[in-house]
C-alpha positions in Angstrom: -19.9 28.0 -41.5 -18.3 24.8 -42.0 -19.8 21.3 -41.6 -19.3 18.6 -38.9 -20.3 15.3 -39.2 -22.6 16.2 -42.1 -24.6 19.3 -39.6 -23.9 23.0 -39.7 -21.1 23.8 -37.5 -21.8 25.1 -34.1 -25.3 23.5 -33.8 -24.3 20.2 -31.5 -27.3 18.8 -32.1 -27.5 15.5 -30.1 -31.3 15.6 -29.6 -32.0 13.2 -31.9 -30.5 9.5 -32.0 -27.1 9.3 -30.8 -24.6 10.2 -33.1 -26.3 12.6 -35.4 -24.5 15.7 -33.8 -21.3 15.9 -31.9 -19.5 12.7 -32.3 -21.3 10.6 -35.8 -23.4 11.0 -38.9 -26.4 9.5 -40.0 -28.5 7.5 -37.0 -26.8 4.7 -35.6 -23.9 4.7 -37.8 -21.2 5.7 -35.3 -19.3 7.7 -38.5 -16.9 9.2 -36.7 -15.8 12.3 -39.0 -13.3 14.9 -38.9 -14.0 18.4 -39.6 -14.4 19.3 -43.2 -12.5 22.5 -43.2 -8.9 20.4 -42.5 -6.6 19.5 -45.3 -7.5 16.4 -47.0 -4.8 14.1 -45.4 -6.3 14.6 -41.9 -10.0 13.4 -43.2 -9.9 9.8 -44.3 -6.8 7.9 -44.5 -4.7 10.6 -42.5 -6.8 10.1 -39.6 -7.6 6.5 -39.8 -3.8 6.1 -40.2 -2.8 7.5 -37.0 -5.8 5.4 -35.5 -4.3 1.8 -37.0 -0.6 2.5 -36.0 -2.0 3.4 -32.4 -4.1 0.2 -32.3 -0.9 -1.7 -33.4 0.6 -0.5 -30.2 -2.7 -1.7 -27.8 -2.6 -4.8 -29.4 1.1 -5.6 -29.1 0.9 -4.6 -25.3 -1.7 -7.0 -25.2 0.4 -9.5 -26.9 2.7 -9.4 -24.4 0.8 -9.1 -21.7 -0.7 -12.4 -22.1 2.5 -13.5 -22.7 3.7 -12.1 -19.2 0.5 -14.0 -17.6 2.0 -17.4 -19.0 5.2 -16.8 -18.2 4.0 -16.5 -14.5 5.2 -19.6 -13.1 9.0 -19.2 -14.6 9.3 -15.8 -13.8 8.3 -14.3 -10.2 7.6 -10.6 -11.4 5.7 -11.7 -14.4 2.4 -10.7 -12.4 3.2 -7.4 -11.9 4.9 -6.9 -15.5 1.5 -8.6 -17.1 -0.6 -5.6 -15.2 1.5 -3.0 -16.1 1.8 -4.0 -19.4 -1.9 -4.0 -19.8 -2.3 -0.9 -17.5 0.2 1.3 -18.8 0.7 -0.1 -21.8 -2.4 -1.3 -24.0 -5.0 0.5 -21.9 -2.7 4.5 -21.5 -2.0 3.9 -25.6 -6.2 3.5 -26.2 -7.2 6.3 -23.9 -4.4 8.8 -24.6 -5.6 8.5 -28.9 -9.2 8.1 -28.0 -9.6 11.1 -25.9 -7.7 13.4 -28.4 -10.2 12.0 -30.9 -13.2 12.3 -28.7 -12.3 15.4 -27.4 -11.8 16.7 -31.2 -15.7 15.9 -32.2 -17.3 17.2 -29.2 -15.8 20.3 -28.7 -16.0 20.9 -32.3 -12.1 21.7 -32.1 -9.2 21.7 -34.8 -7.7 18.5 -34.7 -4.0 18.7 -33.0 -1.1 18.4 -34.8 0.0 15.1 -36.1 3.6 15.6 -34.6 2.9 16.6 -32.0 0.4 13.7 -31.2 3.2 10.9 -32.3 5.6 12.3 -30.5 3.4 12.3 -27.0 2.2 9.0 -28.0 5.9 7.7 -28.7 7.2 9.4 -25.2 4.3 7.6 -23.4 5.4 4.3 -24.7 9.1 4.7 -24.5 8.0 5.7 -20.7 6.0 2.7 -20.0 9.0 -0.1 -21.8 11.5 2.3 -19.6 9.6 2.0 -16.3 9.0 -1.8 -16.9 12.5 -2.5 -17.7 14.1 -0.1 -14.9 11.6 -1.9 -12.0 12.7 -5.3 -13.2 16.4 -4.8 -13.1 16.4 -3.0 -9.9 17.6 0.4 -11.7 16.1 3.1 -9.8 17.6 5.9 -11.6 16.3 4.1 -15.1 12.8 4.0 -13.5 12.7 7.6 -12.2 13.9 8.9 -15.6 10.7 7.0 -17.2 8.5 8.0 -14.8 9.8 11.8 -15.5 8.9 11.0 -19.2 5.7 9.2 -18.5 4.8 12.2 -16.8 6.1 14.6 -18.9 3.6 13.0 -21.6 0.8 13.3 -19.6 1.1 16.9 -18.9 1.3 17.5 -22.7 -1.5 15.2 -23.2 -3.3 17.7 -20.6 -2.0 20.9 -22.3 -3.4 19.8 -25.4 -7.0 18.7 -23.8 -6.7 22.2 -22.1 -6.0 24.2 -25.5 -8.6 22.3 -27.7 -11.6 24.0 -25.4 -10.2 27.5 -26.1 -11.8 29.2 -29.0 -13.8 25.9 -29.6 -17.3 25.7 -30.9 -18.1 23.5 -28.5 -21.2 20.9 -28.6 -23.4 19.3 -26.1 -21.6 17.2 -24.5 -18.2 18.8 -24.0 -18.5 18.3 -20.3 -17.1 14.7 -21.1 -13.8 16.6 -22.1 -13.8 17.5 -18.4 -13.3 13.9 -17.8 -10.7 13.6 -20.1 -8.7 16.3 -18.1 -9.1 14.9 -14.8 -8.5 11.5 -15.5 -4.8 12.6 -17.0 -4.3 14.6 -14.1 -4.5 11.5 -12.5 -2.5 9.7 -14.5 0.1 12.3 -13.3 -0.4 11.6 -9.7 -0.3 7.6 -10.3 3.1 8.0 -11.9 4.6 9.9 -9.4 2.9 7.3 -6.7 3.9 4.4 -8.2 7.8 6.0 -8.6 8.0 6.4 -4.9 6.6 2.9 -4.3 9.2 1.1 -7.1 12.6 3.4 -5.8 11.8 3.0 -2.2 10.9 6.6 -1.7 7.3 5.3 -0.4 9.5 4.6 3.1 8.8 1.8 5.6 5.4 -0.3 5.6 3.1 1.6 7.3 3.4 4.6 4.8 4.1 1.9 2.1 0.7 0.6 2.6 -1.4 3.9 2.3 0.8 4.8 -0.7 0.2 1.6 -2.8 -3.4 1.7 -1.7 -3.6 5.7 -3.4 -1.6 4.5 -6.2 -4.6 1.7 -7.4 -7.5 3.5 -6.8 -5.7 6.4 -8.7 -4.5 4.6 -11.3 -8.0 2.5 -11.9 -10.6 4.5 -10.5 -9.0 7.9 -12.3 -6.9 7.4 -15.5 -9.2 4.2 -16.3 -12.8 4.6 -14.7 -13.1 8.5 -15.2 -12.5 8.6 -19.3 -14.5 5.2 -19.0 -17.6 6.5 -17.5 -17.5 10.0 -19.3 -17.1 8.2 -22.6 -20.5 6.3 -22.3 -22.3 9.4 -21.5 -21.6 9.3 -25.6 -20.5 6.1 -26.7 -23.8 4.4 -25.1 -26.2 5.3 -26.5 -24.4 5.1 -29.8 -23.7 2.1 -29.7 -27.5 1.1 -28.6 -28.7 3.4 -32.0 -31.2 5.2 -29.2 -31.6 9.1 -28.8 -29.7 10.6 -25.5 -31.6 11.5 -22.6 -32.5 14.5 -22.1 -30.7 15.2 -18.6 -27.7 13.5 -20.1 -24.8 16.6 -19.7 -26.8 17.4 -16.2 -26.0 14.1 -15.3 -22.7 13.7 -16.7 -21.5 17.3 -14.5 -22.8 15.7 -11.3 -21.0 12.5 -11.7 -17.9 13.8 -12.4 -18.5 16.3 -9.3 -18.9 13.4 -7.1 -16.4 10.4 -8.9 -13.7 13.0 -9.2 -14.0 15.0 -6.2 -14.5 11.5 -4.0 -11.2 9.8 -6.0 -9.2 13.1 -5.1 -10.4 12.9 -1.1 -9.8 9.0 -1.0 -6.4 9.2 -3.1 -4.8 11.8 -0.8 -6.6 10.4 2.6 -5.0 7.0 1.2 -1.2 8.4 1.0 -1.7 9.9 4.1 -3.0 6.9 6.0 -6.4 8.7 6.7 -9.3 5.2 6.4 -12.2 6.7 6.9 -11.9 10.0 5.0 -10.6 7.5 2.3 -14.2 5.5 2.9 -15.8 9.1 2.6 -14.3 9.7 -0.6 -15.0 5.8 -2.1 -18.8 6.5 -1.4 -18.7 9.7 -3.2 -17.5 7.7 -6.3 -19.8 4.9 -5.8 -22.4 7.7 -5.6 -21.6 9.1 -9.0 -20.7 5.7 -10.8 -24.3 4.6 -9.8 -25.9 7.9 -10.9 -23.8 7.4 -14.3 -25.6 3.8 -14.2 -28.7 4.9 -13.5 -28.8 7.4 -16.7 -27.5 4.4 -18.9 -30.1 1.7 -17.6 -32.4 4.5 -18.3 -31.0 4.6 -21.9 -31.9 0.8 -22.9 -34.6 0.4 -25.9 -36.3 -2.7 -27.3 -34.8 -2.2 -30.4 -31.6 -3.8 -31.7 -28.4 -2.2 -31.0 -25.9 -1.3 -33.7 -23.2 -4.1 -32.3 -24.7 -6.4 -30.1 -21.4 -7.7 -28.8 -20.3 -3.8 -28.1 -23.3 -3.5 -26.4 -23.2 -6.4 -23.7 -19.3 -6.1 -23.0 -20.0 -2.1 -22.3 -22.5 -2.9 -19.9 -21.1 -6.0 -18.3 -17.9 -4.0 -17.7 -19.8 -0.8 -16.0 -21.4 -3.6 -13.5 -18.2 -5.1 -12.2 -17.3 -1.8 -11.9 -19.7 -0.9 -9.3 -19.3 -4.4 -7.6 -15.4 -3.6 -7.7 -16.2 0.2 -6.0 -19.2 -1.3 -3.8 -16.8 -4.3 -2.1 -13.4 -2.2 -2.2 -15.7 0.1 -0.1 -16.9 -2.1 2.4 -13.7 -3.7 2.6 -11.7 -0.7 3.6 -14.5 0.6 6.2 -14.2 -2.6 8.2 -10.3 -3.2 7.5 -7.3 -1.1 8.6 -5.2 0.3 5.3 -2.6 -2.7 5.7 -5.2 -5.4 6.0 -7.5 -3.9 3.3 -4.7 -4.7 0.8 -5.6 -8.0 0.9 -9.1 -7.3 -0.1 -8.0 -4.4 -3.3 -5.7 -7.7 -4.2 -8.1 -10.1 -4.4 -10.9 -7.0 -6.1 -8.1 -6.5 -9.3 -8.9 -9.7 -11.3 -12.5 -8.0 -11.5 -11.0 -4.3 -12.1 -8.4 -5.6 -14.7 -10.4 -8.1 -16.3 -14.0 -7.6 -15.6 -14.1 -3.8 -16.1 -10.8 -2.4 -17.6 -10.4 -5.2 -20.3 -13.9 -5.9 -21.1 -14.4 -2.2 -21.7 -11.0 -1.8 -23.5 -12.8 -4.6 -26.0 -16.1 -3.7 -26.6 -15.1 -0.2 -27.0 -12.6 -2.0 -30.1 -15.2 -3.9 -31.1 -17.4 -1.1 -32.0 -15.1 1.7 -32.7 -12.6 0.3 -35.2 -14.6 -0.4 -37.8 -15.5 2.9 -37.3 -12.7 4.3 -37.7 -10.4 2.1 -40.0 -13.1 1.1 -42.9 -13.4 2.5 -46.0 -17.5 2.8 -46.1 -21.1 0.6 -44.6 -20.0 -2.5 -46.2 -16.4 -2.6 -44.9 -17.3 -1.6 -41.7 -20.0 -4.4 -41.3 -17.1 -6.7 -42.7 -15.1 -5.9 -40.1 -17.3 -5.8 -37.4 -18.3 -9.1 -38.7 -14.6 -10.4 -38.2 -14.5 -8.7 -34.4 -17.9 -9.9 -33.6 -17.2 -14.0 -34.2 -18.1 -16.0 -31.3 -18.9 -12.9 -29.2 -21.2 -14.5 -27.0 -19.2 -17.5 -26.1 -16.2 -14.9 -25.5 -18.5 -12.7 -23.5 -19.5 -16.0 -20.8 -16.2 -17.2 -20.7 -14.7 -14.1 -20.0 -17.1 -13.1 -17.4 -17.1 -16.4 -15.6 -13.5 -16.5 -15.3 -13.5 -13.4 -13.8 -16.1 -14.7 -11.3 -14.0 -18.0 -10.5 -11.1 -15.6 -10.0 -12.6 -13.3 -7.6 -14.4 -15.2 -5.3 -13.1 -17.3 -2.6 -12.3 -20.7 -4.2 -9.6 -23.0 -3.9 -6.6 -22.2 -6.2 -7.5 -24.6 -9.2 -10.6 -22.4 -9.5 -9.2 -19.6 -9.7 -6.8 -20.7 -12.1 -9.0 -21.9 -14.5 -10.6 -18.6 -14.0 -7.8 -16.9 -15.7 -7.1 -19.5 -18.0 -11.1 -18.8 -19.3 -10.3 -15.0 -19.3 -6.8 -15.3 -21.2 -8.1 -17.2 -23.7 -11.3 -15.0 -24.7 -9.0 -12.0 -25.0 -6.6 -14.2 -27.1 -9.5 -14.6 -29.0 -9.8 -11.0 -29.8 -6.2 -10.2 -30.1 -6.8 -13.1 -33.3 -9.4 -12.0 -34.9 -7.8 -8.0 -34.5 -4.8 -8.5 -36.0 -5.9 -9.0 -39.1 -7.9 -6.4 -39.4 -5.0 -4.2 -38.3 -2.8 -6.2 -41.1 -5.3 -5.3 -43.7 -6.0 -1.7 -43.0 -2.6 -1.3 -42.7 -1.8 -2.3 -46.5 -4.5 0.1 -47.9 -3.7 3.2 -45.7 -0.2 3.0 -45.3 1.0 5.6 -47.5 2.5 4.6 -50.5 1.3 1.2 -49.8 1.8 -0.7 -53.5 4.3 2.0 -54.8 7.4 1.7 -53.6 7.1 4.8 -51.2 8.3 4.3 -47.6 6.3 5.4 -45.2 5.9 8.9 -44.0 4.8 8.1 -40.2 8.2 5.9 -39.2 8.1 7.1 -35.0 4.9 5.5 -33.8 6.0 2.1 -36.0 9.8 2.4 -34.5 8.2 3.0 -31.1 5.8 -0.1 -31.7 9.0 -2.3 -32.8 10.8 -1.0 -29.9 8.6 -1.1 -26.8 8.2 -4.9 -27.9 11.4 -6.2 -28.6 12.9 -4.5 -25.1 10.3 -5.7 -23.2 10.3 -9.5 -24.8 14.2 -8.6 -24.0 13.9 -8.3 -20.2 11.7 -11.1 -20.6 13.8 -13.4 -22.4 17.3 -12.3 -20.5 15.3 -13.1 -16.8 13.1 -16.3 -17.5 16.2 -18.3 -16.8 17.9 -19.2 -13.3 16.8 -21.6 -10.8 13.2 -21.9 -8.7 14.4 -23.7 -5.8 17.5 -26.2 -6.2 21.0 -26.0 -5.4 23.4 -22.6 -6.0 26.2 -23.2 -8.0 28.5 -22.3 -5.1 32.0 -23.0 -5.0 32.4 -25.1 -2.3 36.2 -23.7 -1.4 37.2 -25.5 2.2 36.9 -23.4 5.3 36.2 -23.0 8.8 32.8 -24.1 8.3 33.5 -26.8 5.4 31.8 -30.3 6.1 28.5 -28.4 8.3 25.4 -27.8 6.9 23.2 -25.3 8.9 19.4 -24.9 8.3 17.8 -21.0 8.7 13.9 -20.4 9.3 13.5 -17.0 7.5 10.1 -15.1 7.3 8.4 -12.8 4.8 6.2 -10.5 6.0 5.4 -6.5 6.8 7.9 -5.5 4.0 10.8 -7.1 6.0 12.9 -10.1 5.8 13.6 -12.3 9.0 16.1 -12.3 10.4 17.6 -8.9 8.5 21.4 -10.8 8.7 22.3 -14.3 8.9 26.1 -15.0 9.6 27.9 -18.2 8.9 31.3 -19.4 9.0 33.0 -19.7 5.7 32.5 -23.1 3.7 29.2 -23.9 5.8 26.2 -25.2 3.9 23.6 -23.2 3.6 19.7 -23.7 3.2 17.3 -21.5 3.7 13.7 -22.5 4.8 11.4 -19.4 3.7 7.9 -19.2 4.8 5.2 -16.3 3.7 3.1 -15.2 6.8 2.0 -12.1 4.6 -1.3 -11.5 3.2 0.7 -10.1 -0.1 2.7 -12.3 -1.8 6.4 -12.4 -2.0 9.5 -14.3 -2.9 13.4 -14.9 -2.3 16.3 -14.1 -4.6 19.6 -15.0 -3.3 22.4 -13.3 -5.3 24.3 -15.3 -7.6 21.8 -18.1 -6.4 18.6 -19.5 -6.6 15.0 -18.1 -6.2 11.5 -19.3 -4.8 8.4 -19.0 -7.2 6.2 -16.3 -5.5 4.5 -17.5 -1.9 1.3 -17.2 -1.1 0.4 -16.6 2.5 1.4 -20.0 5.1 3.5 -21.2 1.4 7.2 -22.6 2.6 9.9 -23.5 -0.1 13.4 -24.4 0.7 16.9 -23.1 -0.8 19.7 -24.5 -0.9 22.8 -22.6 -1.3 25.6 -25.0 -0.8 28.6 -24.1 0.8 29.0 -20.4 1.5 32.4 -18.5 0.8 31.3 -14.9 0.1 28.6 -12.3 1.6 26.0 -12.4 -0.8 22.3 -10.6 -0.5 18.7 -12.0 -0.9 15.8 -9.6 -1.7 12.2 -10.0 -2.8 12.2 -9.2 -6.5 8.3 -8.1 -6.7 8.9 -4.1 -7.9 9.2 -1.8 -5.0 10.0 -4.2 -2.3 13.1 -4.3 -2.7 13.7 -0.7 -2.5 11.3 -0.5 0.7 13.7 -3.1 2.9 13.0 -6.6 2.2 16.6 -7.7 1.7 18.8 -9.8 3.8 22.7 -10.2 4.4 24.5 -13.3 4.1 27.8 -12.6 5.9 30.3 -14.9 6.0 32.4 -14.9 9.5 36.2 -15.8 9.6 35.7 -16.8 13.6 34.5 -19.8 13.8 34.0 -19.8 17.4 31.6 -17.5 17.3 28.7 -19.6 15.3 28.8 -23.0 17.2 25.7 -22.2 19.9 23.4 -21.0 17.0 20.2 -22.0 16.8 18.4 -22.2 13.1 16.6 -19.5 12.3 18.0 -16.9 14.1 21.5 -15.2 14.7 23.4 -14.9 17.9 22.0 -11.9 20.3 23.9 -9.5 20.6 23.1 -5.9 21.9 23.3 -2.7 20.3 23.6 -0.7 23.5 26.9 0.4 22.8 26.1 2.0 19.9 23.5 4.1 21.2 25.4 7.4 22.2 23.1 7.7 25.0 24.4 11.0 26.3 23.7 12.7 21.7 21.2 15.0 21.9 17.2 14.4 21.1 16.3 15.4 17.5 14.7 18.7 17.6 11.5 18.7 18.6 11.3 16.2 20.3 9.5 15.9 24.0 10.3 13.7 27.1 7.2 12.5 28.4 5.7 14.1 31.3 6.4 11.7 34.4 4.1 14.2 36.6 1.3 12.3 38.2 -2.0 14.3 38.2 -4.4 13.2 41.4 -7.1 11.2 40.9 -10.0 12.7 39.1 -13.4 12.9 41.1 -16.8 10.4 40.7 -16.4 7.1 41.3 -16.8 6.1 37.3 -14.2 6.3 35.0 -15.1 5.4 31.3 -11.5 5.3 28.9 -10.8 4.2 25.4 -7.6 2.7 24.7 -6.6 2.0 21.0 -4.2 -0.6 20.1 -1.7 1.2 17.3 1.8 1.0 16.0 3.5 3.9 16.3 7.2 5.1 15.6 8.4 7.0 18.4 12.0 8.1 19.0 13.0 5.7 22.1 16.5 6.7 22.5 18.3 10.3 21.2 18.5 9.9 17.6 16.6 6.3 17.5 13.6 5.7 16.4 11.3 2.6 16.7 8.4 1.5 15.3 6.5 0.0 19.0 3.2 -1.2 19.7 1.6 0.8 22.0 -2.0 1.8 23.9 -2.9 5.2 22.7 0.0 5.6 20.7 2.5 5.5 23.4 4.8 3.4 25.3 3.6 3.2 28.5 0.3 3.5 27.5 -2.0 6.0 29.7 -1.8 6.5 33.1 -5.5 5.3 35.0 -5.6 6.5 38.7 -8.4 6.0 41.4 -9.5 5.3 44.4 -10.4 1.8 46.4 -14.0 1.1 45.3 -13.9 3.2 42.3 -15.1 1.6 38.7 -13.5 1.3 35.2 -15.0 0.9 32.1 -12.1 0.8 29.9 -13.1 0.0 25.9 -10.1 -1.6 24.0 -10.3 -0.5 20.2 -7.7 -2.5 17.7 -6.3 -0.3 15.2 -3.5 -2.1 14.2 -2.9 -2.0 10.6 -0.6 -5.2 10.0 -3.9 -7.7 10.4 -2.4 -8.2 14.4 -4.6 -9.4 17.5 -4.6 -7.6 20.9 -6.3 -7.6 24.0 -5.3 -6.8 27.8 -5.1 -7.2 31.5 -6.0 -4.9 34.5 -4.0 -6.3 37.2 -6.2 -4.0 39.1 -9.1 -6.2 38.7 -9.8 -8.9 40.2 -12.4 -11.3 37.6 -12.4 -14.2 35.4 -10.3 -13.3 32.1 -12.0 -15.5 29.6 -13.9 -12.8 28.1 -12.5 -9.9 29.3 -8.8 -10.3 28.7 -9.6 -12.0 24.9 -7.6 -11.2 21.8 -9.6 -9.3 19.5 -8.6 -8.3 15.7 -8.2 -5.5 13.8 -11.8 -3.0 14.1 -13.2 -4.7 16.6 -13.6 -3.3 20.1 -13.8 -4.7 23.8 -15.2 -3.7 26.8 -13.2 -4.8 30.0 -15.1 -3.4 33.5 -13.1 -4.4 36.3 -13.4 -2.9 40.0 -10.6 -1.5 42.2 -11.3 -3.1 45.7 -7.4 -2.7 46.3 -5.0 -0.5 46.7 -1.6 0.0 45.0 0.3 0.5 42.1 -0.7 -2.1 39.2 0.1 -2.6 35.6 -1.6 -3.7 33.1 -0.5 -5.4 29.6 -1.3 -7.1 26.3 -3.0 -10.3 27.2 -2.3 -11.5 23.4 0.3 -14.3 23.0 3.3 -14.5 22.8 3.2 -11.4 25.5 6.8 -11.5 26.1 6.7 -9.9 22.6 3.7 -7.5 23.2 4.9 -6.5 26.1 8.7 -6.0 25.2 7.4 -3.9 22.1 5.7 -1.5 24.8 2.2 -2.6 25.3 2.1 -2.0 29.1 1.4 1.1 31.4 0.3 1.3 34.6 -2.4 2.3 36.9 -2.3 3.7 40.6 -5.4 3.2 43.1 -4.7 5.1 46.1 -4.6 4.4 49.5 -7.2 5.3 52.1 -5.8 8.3 53.6 -3.4 9.4 50.9 -1.7 12.7 52.3 -1.3 15.3 49.9 2.2 15.9 48.5 4.1 18.8 46.8 5.4 16.6 44.0 4.3 13.3 42.4 6.1 11.3 39.9 5.5 8.2 37.9 7.8 6.0 36.4 7.5 2.9 34.6 10.2 0.5 34.2 10.7 -1.7 31.4 14.2 -3.0 28.8 14.4 -2.0 25.4 14.4 -4.4 22.0 15.7 -2.4 18.9 14.6 -4.2 15.9 11.7 -5.1 13.8 9.1 -6.2 15.8 8.1 -9.2 16.2 11.5 -10.1 13.7 13.8 -13.4 14.7 16.7 -11.0 15.8 14.8 -9.0 18.1 12.3 -11.7 19.5 16.1 -14.1 20.0 17.5 -10.9 22.2 13.9 -11.1 24.6 14.4 -14.8 25.2 18.0 -14.5 26.0 17.4 -11.3 28.0 19.7 -9.0 26.1 18.3 -6.0 25.5 19.8 -3.0 23.7 18.7 -0.8 27.0 16.8 -0.1 30.2 14.5 2.8 30.5 12.3 4.7 32.5 8.7 5.6 30.7 9.9 4.0 27.7 12.7 6.4 26.5 16.4 6.1 27.4 17.8 8.8 29.5 15.2 11.3 28.7 15.2 12.6 31.9 19.0 13.0 32.8 18.0 15.6 29.0 14.7 16.8 30.6 15.1 16.9 34.8 12.2 16.1 37.0 12.1 19.7 39.0 11.6 19.9 42.6 12.2 22.7 45.1 14.3 22.7 48.5 12.1 21.6 51.0 9.4 20.3 49.2 8.6 16.7 49.3 8.3 14.6 46.9 6.8 10.9 46.0 8.0 8.5 43.1 5.3 5.8 41.9 7.1 3.1 40.7 6.1 0.1 38.6 8.6 -2.3 36.7 7.2 -3.8 33.6 9.6 -5.7 32.4 9.2 -8.0 30.3 11.8 -10.0 32.4 14.1 -7.4 34.8 12.6 -5.9 37.9 14.1 -2.8 39.3 16.0 -1.6 42.1 15.0 2.4 42.3 17.5 4.7 44.2 17.6 8.4 44.5 21.4 9.5 44.8 21.9 11.6 47.8 18.9 11.3 49.4 16.9 8.8 51.9 13.7 7.5 51.6 11.8 7.8 54.9 8.3 6.4 53.6 8.1 3.0 50.9 4.9 1.4 49.8 5.2 -2.0 48.5 2.8 -4.3 47.0 -0.1 -3.0 49.0 1.7 -2.2 52.1 3.8 0.3 53.8 7.3 -0.6 54.4 8.4 2.5 56.5 6.4 5.9 56.9 7.6 9.1 58.4 8.8 9.4 61.8 10.2 5.6 61.8 13.9 5.4 63.1 14.9 3.9 59.7 15.3 4.9 56.5 15.2 3.1 52.9 17.7 3.5 50.0 16.2 0.9 47.0 12.5 0.5 46.6 13.2 -3.5 45.0 10.3 -4.3 42.7 10.0 -7.9 40.5 8.7 -7.8 37.3 5.0 -6.6 37.2 5.4 -4.6 41.0 4.9 -1.6 42.0 5.1 0.8 44.8 6.3 4.4 46.1 9.1 5.9 47.8 8.9 9.3 49.6 11.9 11.5 50.2 13.0 15.6 50.9 15.6 17.0 49.2 17.4 19.4 51.7 19.5 21.8 49.4 19.6 22.9 45.7 21.5 20.4 43.2 21.5 17.9 40.9 20.3 14.6 42.3 20.7 11.5 39.6 17.9 8.7 40.0 19.0 5.1 38.6 18.3 1.6 38.5 21.2 0.2 40.8 21.5 -2.8 39.2 24.4 -0.8 37.0 24.2 -2.5 33.9 20.7 -0.7 33.4 21.8 2.5 35.0 24.2 2.6 32.4 22.1 1.5 29.5 19.7 4.0 29.8 17.6 3.6 33.4 19.2 7.0 34.7 17.4 10.6 35.0 17.8 13.7 37.2 15.9 15.6 39.9 16.9 19.1 39.8 15.8 20.7 43.3 16.2 24.4 42.8 15.6 27.0 45.6 
């Protein structure tokens, strides 16, 4: 058998000092050599030249990332570019080359074909450049094609890693290669998730939050975290120059099952919006990482490490990983997904700089001298260059991370980022001369006039750098704020100025549409109320910088003479729906009475086809009212959640609900019964909620207080009086909370209430279409111009699914008017009510000579009516305000023999 790194092939001897078997040569030297049985072009200069070319790419991407960081003030998307240049460009390139290199050494496998390796790396880097350009220029087709290329390159890399293990001799640490395979699978998943986010395939704000969280975790903890943990089992003892612990292999397998399995659970759960399953998965990942760190700590000895700089950087980076995962776990456990994004965003400096950048710098500090030097003296010289000032750089980088991550004023965070950037830039300044010197020595034909035989990778490096620089240069101009250059042609609105308040939040721009008369000088007062940063760019006009939460900027568009679009430029936000239309109207009369910040309130009721069919699988709300349950104590849990439901035929709307339905669950009992209601705020948009039960009598200070997401509140009241009562959200502005579905009914039976054949409960309310809380929707609420009037939350549902009664049966209809603005005149066509009970008193009882035709209720009032249907047929019930009946407050009682 031939030898591998100075050992007989297949011995896999790693029982001595690190480096004596699978990966390196003599103890502590870290001489990573290829097997002797392969051609000479792979053995020395060939392998080293490949590493050199790959690390030129790494350094190029790092330089571009630093340039993008410096451009953040002038280029809104620069922060996103910096992150993805660093992760997808520099780190991905490094992982691709080193995972292949280590897999060959650890498995004692044949070196893969050089041309295929170069093609994989070139494809990956071209895909990254395409993704950056496609996202920034809002070209979803380019983004999608580039994502497919990246997935293809990653899949090819995964296939190569699997094939390496077939027939290979295998060494003691061959389980580490499984980390690289799992990580590559994570890269594929992360690329798919990223493409969905960037091209608008993530859907609405709720789904977007979960997919974004999944993308971040799968990429950072999977594609980067897993190979780092795996490699450290081998690299950490090698850097220290000590023996590996006997339990290293066993621990490495356990850590992979914990971290890999936990990440799989967490990623899937985040994508599906299952927060507690994600917490469980992250806990498993944290446990695996902690187990690995425990082994690394036990490996430390008192002797001097081979590279003190690399050892300290690797150790500090791993500590930051543990801190970030623990903080992430705590944040996610305490808040809904959308709110937890804020915590993850705050942890990004820790993960990107403290963990990823530092682990990359530390690993390259040790590995570049190993693979690029020609002997021990040269290795020591290269290492001396790369370690210059390492302690100062270490302190500066980690101080910067702490300042950026802690909740300190903005100047401290900016100072922290500057310190970290300077530390990284210093390493680049040291690494570039090393790469240049090695390139001159290792490039085939150097000094002979013979051209290099490896133009593909060099061309890829130049292409990636030039294309990304072109994007930065082409998009770095343009105004930030200031006045737009728009022709001020005279028009109906010439000479008038209008200021509109614009809000950025929940992946939406509100209002979504602004109508102005031609020639009107338009000013936009833009405020970001979201935890995420956003900006606003006007087509052919000015743009704001990135706005933090609570920040306001004014854009002056000048006279507007044509339709324009505005959008958030952050990658994926425009595709996810953060757009606004500015529309020029021909009729100036329609623009006179508008308030700043709102378009005219118009109803979409005419656009609703109430006679159309509901979507397949739709179910009407069961209006049947169950009898009061036994016992005198009723314990109920109500969860405040957002739910998208079909509110009219073919029309879906996000509603704010108690328990996922609007109206919420019905409570029923008898006089003297006690209700213990636990309110749980599961709202995923950082919105507070409370509750008010009209059936109870108690001081509102504490039981009706607003609670924040993740909090619980116990509301206890005794039902002292009979009636049909309203309950609703008690948080201001109550108009919006009621108007978006946060209401329900409590029925307390009057003493002696007779049993009856049929009992139904109908809660009347108004329906306001549009984004909940948006300026356009709120304007409709304030002007009392709803899109529809409904029974039990859905327009015309009982016209499509009639209530059932038999001839001769007596039916009781409980009615509660939820409003928030309109009452109801409840009428059943073809019948006369012989019983009327309103607001705690009988107005009419059976046997009286008179009858009633309508139960009239003001907002928040309730009662019931009774009647008997004499013959089979279809009896319409309506709100006898015919505007309401024609716009959805309409149903049918189907009477059969």
